[in-house]
N, C-alpha and C positions, 0 to 999 in steps of 0.2 A: 504494500500500500504506500502510495506517495505521501511524504510528510510535508511537502512544499507545494505551492501552486505556481503554475506558469505565469510569467509576467511579460510585459512588453517594455523594452528599454530603448530610448532614442539616444544614441551615442554621439552624434554629431562628429566633431573632429577626431574623437577617439575611435571611430569605426575603423580607420586605417590601422590603428595599433592592434585592435582585435583581429582584423583580417590577416595581418602579418604574422601574428602568433599562431593562428590556425594554419596558414600556408607553410610555416616553418616546421609544423608537426609537433611543436612544443605542447600543444593542447589539441584535444580531439573535438571539442565543441565550444560554442560561445558560453555555455553554462559553466564549463570548467574554467574558462578565463575569468568570468565574473566572480566565481567562488574564490579563485586565487586573489583577485583584486580586493575583494571584501576581507579576506584573511589578512592581506597586507595592510589594509586600512585599519583593521582592528589592532594589528601589531604597532602601527604608527601611533594610534591614539593611546594605546596602553603605555608606550614609551613616553609620550608627551605628558600623560597624566602622572607617571612616576616621577619625572623631572619636576613637574609642578608641585607634587607633594613634598619633594625634597626641599625645593625653594621656599615653600610655605613654612615647613618645619624649621628651616634655617632662620627665617625671618622671625618666627615666634620665639625661637631660642636665643636670638641676638640679645646680648646683655646691654647694648648701648641704649640710652634713653630714647623714648619715643619722640618724634618730632610733631610739633603742632601743625595744623592745617596752614597757618600763616607762614611758618618756616618753609614748608614744602612749596607753597605758592611762590614765595620769594625766590627759592632755589630755581624753580622752573622759569620764572620771569627773567632771572639773570642768564640762564642758559639760552633762552630765546633771544635776548638782547645781544649776547655774544655771537650767536649764529647769524643774526641779522647783520651785525657789523662785519663778520667774516664774508657774508655773501655780497655785501656792498663793495668789499675790496676784491671781489672775484676769487675768493679762496674756496 
């Protein structure tokens, strides 16, 4: 018994990529290509989530004092002004 249902997918520019994989013999069907693509996407999202969890934990564990919203705003305003000056000079 089938555990999934057939779907229609419009690939656009990626159609050529799918066709090339089928022509090379790397995959026997479009379904195999799509399943491999989704597995790769799952791995990518898992890796990004793991990095984000580490970054969040590092931020929470950071012993430095918190910054106020005003301090953060001033920091970004300075960064913006510095970038604008650099762009005016053609840097």
